[in-house]
MARTOR-201376 format. One record per residue (C-alpha): residue in three letters; x, y, z. Coordinates in steps of 0.001 Angstrom, whole numbers, padded with zeros to 6 digits, always signed. Layout:
N
ALAXYZ
...
//
This chain:
654
UNK+006708-047470+003817
UNK+007228-044630+001345
UNK+009491-042846+003803
UNK+011552-046010+004058
UNK+011961-046092+000309
UNK+012706-042419+000025
UNK+015279-042171+002767
UNK+017816-043626+000376
UNK+017313-041091-002357
UNK+020818-039671-003049
UNK+019324-036461-004544
UNK+015886-035022-004296
UNK+015297-035423-008045
UNK+017129-038765-008382
UNK+014944-041571-007069
UNK+017269-044496-007674
UNK+016416-047164-005102
UNK+019279-049151-003515
UNK+018655-052855-004095
UNK+017340-054511-000994
UNK+017517-051323+001080
UNK+013829-051215+002018
UNK+011089-053702+002480
UNK+008973-054243-000611
UNK+005313-053390-000099
UNK+003170-056315+000867
UNK+001220-056195-002365
UNK+004406-056342-004499
UNK+005607-059560-006107
UNK+009021-060896-005127
UNK+009979-061299-008765
UNK+009443-057610-009588
UNK+012162-056055-011793
UNK+014520-053488-010239
UNK+013518-049874-010234
UNK+014501-048118-013506
UNK+013915-044433-012836
UNK+013407-043252-016412
UNK+011386-046183-017659
UNK+009273-046354-014548
UNK+008570-042650-014617
UNK+007318-043034-018181
UNK+005098-045967-017048
UNK+003848-043970-014109
UNK+002746-041139-016461
UNK+000973-043715-018640
UNK-000776-045060-015448
UNK-001923-041576-014560
UNK-003334-041017-018036
UNK-005105-044376-017907
UNK-006685-043350-014630
UNK-007807-040015-016180
UNK-009419-042085-018995
UNK-011109-044478-016497
UNK-009322-047400-018260
UNK-009100-050006-015624
UNK-007412-052601-017806
UNK-004520-050334-018795
UNK-004251-048981-015295
UNK-003791-052511-013848
UNK-001292-053352-016507
UNK+000866-050300-015844
UNK+000517-050617-012069
UNK+001789-054189-012218
UNK+005074-052865-013731
UNK+005495-050349-010894
UNK+005756-052565-007821
UNK+008953-050885-006615
UNK+007984-047337-007579
UNK+009031-044770-004871
UNK+005505-043358-004531
UNK+003401-046476-004204
UNK+000413-044569-002757
UNK-000199-042941-006159
UNK+000257-046201-008019
UNK-002436-047680-005775
UNK-004631-044625-006037
UNK-004713-044483-009837
UNK-005442-048208-009965
UNK-008329-047919-007473
UNK-009641-044689-008997
UNK-010547-046488-012283
UNK-012708-048876-010214
UNK-014328-046299-007961
UNK-017824-047078-009195
UNK-017534-050791-008506
UNK-014967-051011-005708
UNK-016150-052315-002335
UNK-016099-050320+000878
UNK-013397-052647+002180
UNK-011129-051722-000749
UNK-011540-048044+000023
UNK-010985-048617+003774
UNK-007910-050733+003128
UNK-006385-047868+001052
UNK-007261-045253+003665
UNK-005805-047311+006424
UNK-002590-048109+004553
UNK-001963-044467+003640
UNK-003577-042805+006623
UNK-002467-039155+007081
UNK-001206-038719+003495
UNK-002604-036181+001049
UNK-003561-038912-001370
UNK-005726-040599+001257
UNK-007719-037409+001583
UNK-007977-037231-002162
UNK-009337-040770-002298
UNK-011807-040034+000545
UNK-013026-037193-001607
UNK-013580-039546-004482
UNK-015338-042148-002233
UNK-017634-039535-000693
UNK-018820-038554-004209
UNK-019579-042241-004921
UNK-021353-042679-001591
UNK-023421-039562-002244
UNK-024407-040760-005687
UNK-025512-044070-004114
UNK-027280-042234-001250
UNK-025337-044441+001146
UNK-025696-042004+004023
UNK-024494-044416+006667
UNK-021004-044721+005119
UNK-021030-041132+003952
UNK-021747-039798+007451
UNK-018903-041947+008787
UNK-016380-040707+006306
UNK-017346-037036+005877
UNK-015992-035829+009222
UNK-012615-037316+008268
UNK-012401-035363+005011
UNK-009702-032922+005969
UNK-009713-030390+003096
UNK-013483-030467+002606
UNK-013044-028353-000495
UNK-015467-030105-002925
UNK-018773-028255-003462
UNK-020513-031405-004602
UNK-019450-033280-001460
UNK-020790-030429+000596
UNK-024121-030672-001275
UNK-024277-034388-000573
UNK-023492-033630+003089
UNK-026553-031307+003247
UNK-028699-033980+001603
UNK-027608-036429+004263
UNK-028635-033964+006970
UNK-032054-033514+005253
UNK-032407-037313+005342
UNK-031888-037157+009080
UNK-034649-034545+009409
UNK-032438-031460+009812
UNK-033160-027979+008549
UNK-030416-026912+006164
UNK-031994-024248+003932
UNK-029776-021411+005278
UNK-026583-023375+004734
UNK-027780-024429+001272
UNK-028522-020805+000238
UNK-024918-019854+001184
UNK-023478-022794-000736
UNK-025534-022767-003861
UNK-024025-019826-005751
UNK-022455-021206-008934
UNK-024893-023299-011030
UNK-022299-024329-013683
UNK-020518-026348-010918
UNK-023632-027971-009431
UNK-023344-031359-011059
UNK-025586-034153-009848
UNK-025038-033404-006137
UNK-026130-029801-005917
UNK-028918-030275-008480
UNK-030273-033132-006339
UNK-029909-031014-003210
UNK-032169-028338-004689
UNK-034751-030972-005618
UNK-034536-032494-002186
UNK-035066-029158-000530
UNK-037951-028259-002728
UNK-039643-031597-002090
UNK-039111-031431+001602
UNK-040495-027906+001779
UNK-037224-026309+002938
UNK-036933-024341-000359
UNK-039982-022282-001385
UNK-040755-020631-004679
UNK-038584-017617-003855
UNK-035565-019917-003427
UNK-036226-021646-006717
UNK-036709-018385-008517
UNK-033442-017085-007081
UNK-031739-020216-008416
UNK-033362-019705-011797
UNK-031942-016181-011998
UNK-028534-017422-011059
UNK-028700-020095-013794
UNK-029617-017447-016337
UNK-026862-015092-015126
UNK-024233-017817-015435
UNK-025664-019295-018680
UNK-026165-022701-016990
UNK-028764-024338-019171
UNK-028941-027630-017346
UNK-029664-026171-013892
UNK-032210-023783-015537
UNK-034120-026754-016991
UNK-034057-028652-013707
UNK-035391-025709-011707
UNK-038013-025012-014298
UNK-039308-028546-013822
UNK-039461-027974-010054
UNK-041471-024816-010605
UNK-043880-026640-012943
UNK-043073-024609-016073
UNK-041671-025555-019468
UNK-038064-026836-019433
UNK-037901-025891-023101
UNK-038931-022292-022377
UNK-036208-022055-019631
UNK-033620-023474-022074
UNK-034567-020984-024761
UNK-034414-018081-022295
UNK-030811-018973-021570
UNK-029595-019886-025066
UNK-032073-018186-027436
UNK-033382-015166-025549
UNK-034840-013479-028660
UNK-037042-016518-029284
UNK-038107-016585-025659
UNK-039007-012960-025654
UNK-040975-013303-028922
UNK-043088-016070-027351
UNK-044384-013609-024767
UNK-044485-013112-021036
UNK-046813-015917-019916
UNK-049196-015990-016991
UNK-047565-017434-013872
UNK-044900-015894-011729
UNK-042401-018544-012873
UNK-043233-017707-016542
UNK-042581-014110-015736
UNK-039170-015019-014298
UNK-038232-016959-017405
UNK-039186-013974-019504
UNK-037046-011691-017327
UNK-034219-014171-017575
UNK-034448-013912-021375
UNK-034457-010090-021092
UNK-031287-010232-019013
UNK-029583-012630-021474
UNK-030651-010441-024442
UNK-029123-007401-022691
UNK-025687-009088-022962
UNK-025921-008673-026749
UNK-028477-005926-027311
UNK-029145-003558-024432
UNK-031697-001585-026485
UNK-033793-004624-027396
UNK-033821-005701-023775
UNK-034998-002261-022567
UNK-037776-002175-025209
UNK-038974-005612-024257
UNK-039002-004821-020549
UNK-040813-001522-021042
UNK-043374-003154-023372
UNK-044419-005706-020771
UNK-043987-003604-017627
UNK-047723-003186-017096
UNK-048086-006971-016731
UNK-045217-007167-014208
UNK-045284-006496-010472
UNK-043045-003674-009157
UNK-040554-006208-007871
UNK-040565-008135-011188
UNK-039856-004861-013007
UNK-037022-004224-010640
UNK-035556-007723-011290
UNK-035736-006956-014968
UNK-033872-003704-014561
UNK-031274-005464-012384
UNK-030574-007935-015228
UNK-030212-005124-017771
UNK-028100-003013-015338
UNK-025739-005921-014766
UNK-025292-006462-018493
UNK-024734-002724-019037
UNK-022208-002660-016195
UNK-020160-005358-017921
UNK-019717-002974-020916
UNK-019300+000098-018672
UNK-022279+001612-020517
UNK-023142+005102-019180
UNK-026797+003986-018763
UNK-025804+001342-016205
UNK-026090+003834-013340
UNK-029659+004785-014292
UNK-030688+001185-014671
UNK-029357+000328-011185
UNK-031534+003139-009762
UNK-034581+001483-011392
UNK-033611-001880-009839
UNK-034465-000736-006281
UNK-036317-003483-004442
UNK-034899-006382-006541
UNK-033292-009308-004779
UNK-029764-009023-006248
UNK-027335-011848-006903
UNK-023824-011727-005541
UNK-022465-010457-008810
UNK-025232-007884-009282
UNK-024835-006257-005903
UNK-021086-005907-006350
UNK-021530-004390-009782
UNK-024105-001968-008415
UNK-021403-000847-005966
UNK-018744-000558-008691
UNK-020926+001605-010958
UNK-021693+003854-007996
UNK-017943+004129-007381
UNK-017418+005225-010926
UNK-019998+007910-010381
UNK-018492+008923-007037
UNK-021946+008391-005560
UNK-020684+007550-002132
UNK-024123+007450-000618
UNK-025166+004613-002964
UNK-021778+002898-002424
UNK-022402+002830+001337
UNK-026048+001701+001049
UNK-025104-001083-001420
UNK-022203-002374+000719
UNK-024444-002289+003829
UNK-026950-004454+001928
UNK-024322-007116+001082
UNK-024337-010428+002955
UNK-022000-010242+005985
UNK-019265-012501+004530
UNK-019083-010374+001366
UNK-019167-007128+003292
UNK-016217-008335+005373
UNK-013969-008885+002292
UNK-011040-006463+002102
UNK-012356-004851-001068
UNK-015683-003841+000468
UNK-014182-003115+003859
UNK-011935-000519+002166
UNK-014575+001041-000019
UNK-017051+001272+002902
UNK-014369+003204+004756
UNK-013956+005556+001828
UNK-017728+006025+001572
UNK-017992+006795+005278
UNK-015311+009431+004958
UNK-016624+010999+001752
UNK-020324+010989+002484
UNK-020564+011235+006236
UNK-017185+012455+007426
UNK-017153+009487+009792
UNK-013440+009513+010239
UNK-013256+007253+013322
UNK-015503+004618+011772
UNK-013469+004677+008549
UNK-010190+004368+010483
UNK-011552+001298+012330
UNK-012345-000331+009015
UNK-008931+000426+007542
UNK-007222-000954+010605
UNK-009017-004289+010079
UNK-007100-004851+006843
UNK-004052-002662+006944
UNK-001813-005523+008081
UNK-002665-007539+004990
UNK-000031-007400+002262
UNK-002530-007063-000548
UNK-003985-004387-002842
UNK-006625-003240-000423
UNK-004461-003783+002628
UNK-001895-001414+001086
UNK-004494+001200+000157
UNK-005923+001013+003687
UNK-002451+001560+005094
UNK-002066+004660+003005
UNK-005428+005964+004232
UNK-003974+005667+007737
UNK-001140+007930+006683
UNK+001563+005291+006136
UNK+003459+004113+003049
UNK+004216+000577+002016
UNK+007562-000658+003332
UNK+009286-003967+003756
UNK+009022-005434+007236
UNK+012398-006418+008847
UNK+013267-010088+008444
UNK+013311-012406+011440
UNK+016347-014338+012598
UNK+018195-016299+009882
UNK+017112-019910+009482
UNK+019529-022368+011093
UNK+020694-025745+009740
UNK+018655-027387+012455
UNK+015520-025695+011159
UNK+016288-026590+007566
UNK+017140-030254+008097
UNK+013515-031493+008683
UNK+012572-030015+005320
UNK+014865-032221+003333
UNK+013709-035240+005288
UNK+010003-034511+005017
UNK+008370-037323+002955
UNK+005524-035156+001674
UNK+007841-032413+000430
UNK+010019-035040-001185
UNK+007011-036581-002924
UNK+006186-033090-004163
UNK+009617-032571-005599
UNK+009339-035879-007377
UNK+006089-034775-008975
UNK+007524-031431-009920
UNK+010441-033185-011608
UNK+007802-035039-013731
UNK+005993-031740-014458
UNK+002995-032966-012535
UNK+002203-029666-010868
UNK-001202-030691-009591
UNK+000100-033608-007642
UNK+003186-031785-006554
UNK+001218-028807-005274
UNK-001227-031095-003486
UNK+001580-032849-001631
UNK+003373-029618-000819
UNK+000384-027800+000499
UNK-000773-030779+002515
UNK+002441-030587+004529
UNK+002092-026899+005102
UNK-001096-027287+007104
UNK+000813-028315+010223
UNK+003751-025958+009930
UNK+004625-023112+012287
UNK+005747-019733+010913
UNK+009391-020674+011239
UNK+008719-024008+009473
UNK+006916-022178+006686
UNK+009950-019979+006143
UNK+012180-023057+006172
UNK+009950-024838+003658
UNK+009991-021743+001420
UNK+013808-021729+001620
UNK+013834-025414+000814
UNK+011748-024642-002309
UNK+014211-021927-003268
UNK+017130-024357-002948
UNK+015347-026714-005327
UNK+014302-023956-007762
UNK+010568-024412-007150
UNK+009986-020703-006879
UNK+006226-020739-007099
UNK+006047-022897-003950
UNK+008587-020578-002322
UNK+006359-017563-002904
UNK+003171-019357-001969
UNK+004624-020804+001235
UNK+006255-017601+002423
UNK+003037-015678+001688
UNK+001339-017693+004472
UNK+003321-016188+007343
UNK+001634-013481+009435
UNK+004225-012493+012076
UNK+007645-013336+010584
UNK+008573-012355+007103
UNK+011163-012884+004422
UNK+010292-010631+001487
UNK+013134-012019-000601
UNK+011124-015247-000607
UNK+007775-013543-001267
UNK+009165-011260-004000
UNK+012159-012956-005620
UNK+014055-011499-008513
UNK+015521-014371-010533
UNK+017206-013872-013913
UNK+018065-010328-012957
UNK+021221-010505-015106
UNK+018873-010749-018103
UNK+015933-008701-016948
UNK+017707-005674-015431
UNK+019654-004571-018602
UNK+016598-005334-020807
UNK+014307-003220-018634
UNK+016948-000484-018402
UNK+017379-000333-022174
UNK+013673-000058-022677
UNK+013214+002489-019886
UNK+010886+000136-018003
UNK+010345+000127-014232
UNK+012045-003177-013117
UNK+009673-003405-010091
UNK+006723-003374-012485
UNK+008198-006057-014749
UNK+008867-008354-011791
UNK+005447-007586-010414
UNK+003908-008741-013634
UNK+006034-011935-013826
UNK+005124-012850-010275
UNK+001479-012750-011248
UNK+001790-014297-014645
UNK+003847-017402-013878
UNK+005097-017347-010275
UNK+008546-017806-011944
UNK+007704-021210-013455
UNK+009994-021055-016462
UNK+008090-023585-018575
UNK+004596-022404-017514
UNK+001894-022984-020100
UNK-001594-021491-019903
UNK-004732-023183-021233
UNK-004838-020633-024092
UNK-001221-021195-025171
UNK+000697-018483-023394
UNK+004180-019595-022513
UNK+007155-018973-020159
UNK+007895-016517-017369
UNK+005971-013642-018954
UNK+003264-015844-020503
UNK+003699-014581-024022
UNK+001132-015741-026594
UNK+002654-017227-029750
UNK+000994-014688-032058
UNK+002111-011785-029847
UNK+005620-013223-029607
UNK+005839-013440-033379
UNK+004493-009937-033811
UNK+006912-008394-031273
UNK+009813-010395-032738
UNK+009102-008839-036146
UNK+008812-005345-034675
UNK+012196-005571-032881
UNK+013961-007424-035773
UNK+014474-010742-033902
UNK+015281-012629-037105
UNK+015980-016014-035495
UNK+012789-016201-033465
UNK+010848-019455-033576
UNK+007764-020371-031639
UNK+009587-023130-029716
UNK+011853-020559-028113
UNK+009058-018953-026098
UNK+009994-020864-022957
UNK+013711-019867-023337
UNK+014209-017423-020482
UNK+016216-014886-022484
UNK+013815-014902-025427
UNK+010735-014810-023220
UNK+011958-011851-021216
UNK+013043-009968-024345
UNK+009673-010431-026046
UNK+007635-009860-022902
UNK+009490-006771-021831
UNK+009364-005251-025314
UNK+005587-005915-025406
UNK+005229-004250-021979
UNK+007074-001230-023350
UNK+004764-001069-026385
UNK+001529-001290-024400
UNK+002885+001269-021865
UNK+003492+003704-024696
UNK+000025+002990-026032
UNK-001421+003686-022554
UNK+000311+007074-022300
UNK+002661+005825-019632
UNK-000015+004477-017242
UNK+001149+001234-015646
UNK-002467+000474-014568
UNK-003760+000673-018110
UNK-000714-001155-019571
UNK-001147-003984-017098
UNK-004781-004343-018130
UNK-003704-004333-021805
UNK-001022-006982-021210
UNK-003678-009347-019753
UNK-006840-008619-021742
UNK-005380-007062-024904
UNK-004803-003413-025881
UNK-008157-003209-027738
UNK-010156-003979-024650
UNK-008001-001590-022581
UNK-008708+001167-025097
UNK-012390+000358-024995
UNK-012531+000563-021157
UNK-010560+003774-021236
UNK-012848+005186-023886
UNK-015804+004988-021448
UNK-014214+007699-019322
UNK-015633+011206-019522
UNK-013138+012613-016958
UNK-010087+011410-015046
UNK-010735+008510-012579
UNK-008821+007374-009554
UNK-006706+004371-010501
UNK-008058+002168-007730
UNK-011652+002768-008912
UNK-010696+002060-012507
UNK-009046-001170-011466
UNK-012047-002286-009311
UNK-014460-001681-012168
UNK-012606-003581-014926
UNK-015333-005733-016464
UNK-013302-008988-016760
UNK-012836-010659-013405
UNK-009532-012226-014348
UNK-008160-008879-015506
UNK-009562-007058-012533
UNK-007733-009379-010150
UNK-004685-009402-012307
UNK-004260-005623-012413
UNK-004719-005280-008682
UNK-002213-008042-007957
UNK+000442-006789-010404
UNK+000268-003240-009081
UNK+000478-004471-005487
UNK+003396-006688-006387
UNK+005217-003838-008146
UNK+004836-001618-005093
UNK+006484-004261-002923
UNK+009290-004836-005430
UNK+009960-001109-005574
UNK+010148-000988-001726
UNK+012645-003904-001863
UNK+014776-002563-004761
UNK+014874+001092-003608
UNK+014918+000291+000170
UNK+012400+003043+000937
UNK+008575+003257+001442
UNK+006350+003369-001597
UNK+002865+004577-002564
UNK+000494+002275-004336
UNK-001883+005168-004918
UNK+000801+007117-006717
UNK+001647+004059-008828
UNK-002018+003571-009768
UNK-002267+007248-010664
UNK-005266+008894-012367
UNK-006698+007245-015443
UNK-007491+009809-018077
UNK-009801+009594-021051
UNK-008320+008082-024189
UNK-005870+010130-026174
UNK-005487+010147-029943
UNK-002536+007693-029620
UNK-002227+005056-032368
UNK-003898+001728-031783
UNK-001960-000739-033930
UNK-001147-003074-031113
UNK-002665-006601-031416
//
């Protein structure tokens, strides 16, 4: 029915409905007013907000005014969503039948599965769960494991793989842990591992719940997470679980005072088993790693025999990398779970360790070859280890009008464009990505081109990035606003490829992008930084509201890049870290160096996960842009360079 309505849209962003052109949905009233795009769009946004607030009365009132809206599935979804706790199974099934195959139907099935799980209605849950296409909700997965337990199945192994992030557990995963403990599928070791994870991620609620399952004080567990000094002062306790709570407090204390944590652990070491001592040192080593403290390496040596969390084992490998201890790098990667060990990052570093420590050239080459076809940071580094530079693959045949035509007529893509026009990126991205699931490589390229035609450049990049055999790097690495950026970069002496590489990571070329901390525009400039740079360059007419103006944003962002680059002695790797995390943190991380360090190792051991990913992506992007702009192969290794200890350069940047 939506496709019938939408086939008469004269333009992709103009959803004026021709009177009488399509059948009105069965649930609409015959006396409904004609579709008024602007007024109805405003009402639709109010409906969406009412649904977000679970206000059923308002949602019904707004929905009643949208009986001819061009995306009725979302009108119905938002109305039903406010009633999810009380709606009948027939209401859910009616919606799913009416909008079968659409993205919003899968979204509603996700919502219904959560309700069925909460109600422990396993009969309906088991009927619906296999139909959940995306299956990307951790809590739904936890309920699915609970349902299997109810059927008498053994699920402990699957649960251990799933239960890795206590802050996201909610009711479902917390209940799963209780169910597994009560059924005997989780033993004390499993619960203690979950307790350590809760402490590591500062998840007080899960820590309390697990303490109760272990038969120890919930208050003591809460204090160990939130008030570690108080927990340590109380003493170590008698039981194994009490010991773990004490060790959790030691690990939390190490985040603020490494010395106090070390003293506390040493003081009580005689009362701890060798493994418990190792667990304590692992907690301290992890905290020390996050500050790049020189003692971290020694602490990791003392942690031998401890069962390490996913974060801990990766940080043990990173600290060994910083010490060029390739033997420990190899042993640590070998000890990782198979899915983690197979990630490009650890595939690459295992290859390097094999070469450095064992001279196992053939084994290393085999590892590099596994990832060298991936256009990513570690894929590019692996390619260079194989003796090749990064170049742009030749494009396939040009897209034909016959290949492009289905994109303009695709109802899901059109719904996506409607939502993008309303600045509803969540809904737009959901609709867009839903359609991509069934596309061939040529169709992906055509969809990316369709996104370019409609100036949705983030979808163009994301869609084109999905191809594996046919490529169009002008889609993957676009260079919009070059008339502004090129002369600005040239005047400042900046590498244009680096600037575009940063923009691609910052905003994916969404001109009005806004971060949750207030950064704005293509280059995601913070208001305070924008004002500071504006004063420095004498931009007298700067006002905060101009941050999303393309020319102003590029001017301020490029000037700030130039400033942080100077402050980093010309290192793009350091300057990229400073742009994301701030010059002060960059100087601190650099200050931990006693001697020059390989750029890739420095990037991999940046303490902030966001900045670590950011730097690697920006530098990889910049290498691709340089290959495009210069039309010749490039070296990511050369771009990363060597990171040298901090110079005496001024540090007046904010």
